[in-house]
VOPAGU-2260 file (C-alpha; in pm, 1 decimal, decimal comma):
REM VOPAGU-2260
SITE   aa  ch    i         X         Y         Z
SITE  UNK   A    0    -975,2     729,1   -1151,6
SITE  UNK   A    1    -726,2     633,9    -856,1
SITE  UNK   A    2    -527,9     943,6    -731,5
SITE  UNK   A    3    -182,5     909,7    -649,4
SITE  UNK   A    4    -165,5    1264,4    -497,4
SITE  UNK   A    5     -85,7    1115,1    -157,0
SITE  UNK   A    6     177,4     867,7    -292,7
SITE  UNK   A    7     522,1     950,2    -139,4
SITE  UNK   A    8     806,5     757,2    -243,3
SITE  UNK   A    9    1064,0     619,9      26,7
SITE  UNK   A   10    1387,2     491,6      33,5
SITE  UNK   A   11    1471,0     138,7      87,7
SITE  UNK   A   12    1193,0     -41,6     -96,6
SITE  UNK   A   13    1155,0     -72,5    -488,6
SITE  UNK   A   14     926,2     174,9    -642,9
SITE  UNK   A   15     710,3     -87,8    -805,5
SITE  UNK   A   16     659,7    -243,6    -455,0
SITE  UNK   A   17     543,8      73,5    -313,4
SITE  UNK   A   18     294,5     144,6    -590,7
SITE  UNK   A   19     151,4    -219,1    -514,3
SITE  UNK   A   20     142,5    -141,2    -147,2
SITE  UNK   A   21     -41,8     214,3    -210,8
SITE  UNK   A   22    -297,1      38,9    -403,4
SITE  UNK   A   23    -330,1    -266,6    -158,7
SITE  UNK   A   24    -390,8     -28,7     121,5
SITE  UNK   A   25    -635,0     186,9     -58,6
SITE  UNK   A   26    -836,4    -119,9    -146,1
SITE  UNK   A   27    -810,3    -228,5     208,9
SITE  UNK   A   28    -912,5     129,0     346,2
SITE  UNK   A   29   -1194,5     163,1      89,6
SITE  UNK   A   30   -1048,7     460,9     -67,3
SITE  UNK   A   31   -1007,5     251,8    -382,5
SITE  UNK   A   32   -1297,2      61,4    -479,2
SITE  UNK   A   33   -1419,6    -214,0    -740,3
SITE  UNK   A   34   -1448,8     -11,5   -1062,2
SITE  UNK   A   35   -1212,2     273,5    -992,0
SITE  UNK   A   36    -997,0     317,7   -1297,3
SITE  UNK   A   37    -603,7     301,4   -1263,8
SITE  UNK   A   38    -422,2     562,7   -1450,4
SITE  UNK   A   39    -253,3     449,5   -1773,9
SITE  UNK   A   40      85,6     323,8   -1728,7
SITE  UNK   A   41     218,8     609,3   -1931,1
SITE  UNK   A   42      49,9     863,4   -1731,8
SITE  UNK   A   43     139,0     691,9   -1401,8
SITE  UNK   A   44     505,0     659,6   -1495,1
SITE  UNK   A   45     507,0    1041,4   -1581,0
SITE  UNK   A   46     302,7    1144,0   -1280,0
SITE  UNK   A   47     557,6     955,7   -1057,8
SITE  UNK   A   48     882,5    1026,9   -1252,0
SITE  UNK   A   49     965,2     651,4   -1305,9
SITE  UNK   A   50    1018,5     422,0   -1579,7
SITE  UNK   A   51     715,0     279,2   -1758,5
SITE  UNK   A   52     837,5     -86,3   -1689,2
SITE  UNK   A   53     831,5     -19,5   -1330,4
SITE  UNK   A   54     460,7      95,5   -1349,6
SITE  UNK   A   55     418,3    -232,1   -1561,5
SITE  UNK   A   56     560,6    -452,6   -1303,4
SITE  UNK   A   57     358,0    -318,1   -1030,3
SITE  UNK   A   58      25,7    -355,2   -1229,0
SITE  UNK   A   59     133,0    -704,4   -1326,2
SITE  UNK   A   60     156,5    -792,4    -962,4
SITE  UNK   A   61    -175,4    -618,5    -894,7
SITE  UNK   A   62    -337,9    -831,2   -1173,3
SITE  UNK   A   63    -182,9   -1148,1   -1025,8
SITE  UNK   A   64    -330,9   -1071,7    -682,7
SITE  UNK   A   65    -692,1   -1014,9    -829,9
SITE  UNK   A   66    -693,6    -651,8    -750,9
SITE  UNK   A   67    -668,2    -497,2   -1127,4
SITE  UNK   A   68    -803,1    -637,0   -1448,5
SITE  UNK   A   69    -623,7    -506,0   -1748,6
SITE  UNK   A   70    -710,5    -555,6   -2131,5
SITE  UNK   A   71    -459,1    -462,3   -2393,1
SITE  UNK   A   72    -575,8    -126,4   -2530,5
SITE  UNK   A   73    -858,1     -77,6   -2260,0
SITE  UNK   A   74    -875,3      64,3   -1924,4
SITE  UNK   A   75    -739,9    -106,6   -1606,2
SITE  UNK   A   76    -999,9    -145,1   -1339,4
SITE  UNK   A   77    -992,5    -233,9    -972,0
SITE  UNK   A   78   -1174,6    -568,3    -942,6
SITE  UNK   A   79   -1116,5    -663,2    -577,4
SITE  UNK   A   80   -1398,4    -839,8    -417,1
SITE  UNK   A   81   -1440,8    -897,4     -34,8
SITE  UNK   A   82   -1246,0   -1188,9     -34,4
SITE  UNK   A   83    -950,6   -1037,8    -206,4
SITE  UNK   A   84    -981,0    -739,7      24,9
SITE  UNK   A   85    -988,9    -963,4     325,5
SITE  UNK   A   86    -667,4   -1152,0     207,5
SITE  UNK   A   87    -478,9    -858,4     124,0
SITE  UNK   A   88    -569,8    -694,2     486,9
SITE  UNK   A   89    -430,1    -999,3     651,8
SITE  UNK   A   90    -118,5    -999,3     461,0
SITE  UNK   A   91     -59,6    -641,7     519,4
SITE  UNK   A   92    -136,0    -680,7     889,6
SITE  UNK   A   93     126,5    -980,3     902,8
SITE  UNK   A   94     369,1    -787,7     714,2
SITE  UNK   A   95     337,3    -454,5     898,9
SITE  UNK   A   96     326,2    -615,4    1246,8
SITE  UNK   A   97     631,4    -844,5    1162,5
SITE  UNK   A   98     820,8    -513,3    1067,7
SITE  UNK   A   99     736,5    -357,0    1390,9
SITE  UNK   A  100     797,7    -664,8    1607,3
SITE  UNK   A  101    1143,0    -712,0    1443,0
SITE  UNK   A  102    1240,0    -342,7    1492,4
SITE  UNK   A  103    1130,1    -346,2    1827,8
SITE  UNK   A  104    1310,9    -657,2    1928,2
SITE  UNK   A  105    1630,1    -494,7    1771,3
SITE  UNK   A  106    1591,3    -194,4    2002,1
SITE  UNK   A  107    1565,8    -443,1    2308,3
SITE  UNK   A  108    1200,6    -340,9    2377,8
SITE  UNK   A  109     998,2    -595,3    2573,6
SITE  UNK   A  110     674,1    -724,5    2474,3
SITE  UNK   A  111     510,0    -561,0    2781,2
SITE  UNK   A  112     686,8    -221,1    2686,8
SITE  UNK   A  113     558,1    -274,0    2329,9
SITE  UNK   A  114     206,2    -340,7    2443,4
SITE  UNK   A  115     196,3     -61,1    2680,8
SITE  UNK   A  116     325,9     197,5    2386,6
SITE  UNK   A  117      67,6      60,6    2151,0
SITE  UNK   A  118    -218,0      90,2    2406,3
SITE  UNK   A  119    -124,4     452,8    2482,3
SITE  UNK   A  120    -106,9     537,6    2123,5
SITE  UNK   A  121    -414,0     351,6    1997,6
SITE  UNK   A  122    -671,8     596,2    2102,7
SITE  UNK   A  123    -448,3     908,6    1997,8
SITE  UNK   A  124    -626,6    1094,2    1725,6
SITE  UNK   A  125    -471,0    1042,3    1383,0
SITE  UNK   A  126    -269,7    1347,3    1259,9
SITE  UNK   A  127     -86,1    1387,6     907,0
SITE  UNK   A  128     290,9    1338,0     916,9
SITE  UNK   A  129     423,5    1353,0    1279,3
SITE  UNK   A  130     668,5    1634,0    1317,2
SITE  UNK   A  131    1014,7    1561,2    1412,3
SITE  UNK   A  132    1223,1    1764,0    1629,9
């Protein structure tokens, strides 16, 4: 069963899209694998405190992308093969890098400055949420 314990809704993006991205990232990272069961729409709706139609919309998108297979009255299962995982990985990379580059340009950061920061942070050990002062 896919766990949504680490799902943290954020402002500024529709919740259905955040659910889609959460599952996509899990599939790409390998924490969500083919054969894993998606919680029922009703269960996930109650867990996240959102309208069932919101969850239904997210599931429909995941089905269209080849990540999820659903049958009426049956469980929804992750069915992403390697080709789907690779396509999603490339789409997420393009999206995330695009967001980062746009933000850096808006701040007036040069390409060299951005590369220096990325290089400095690349080998830094990962931690949970970064603390803000």
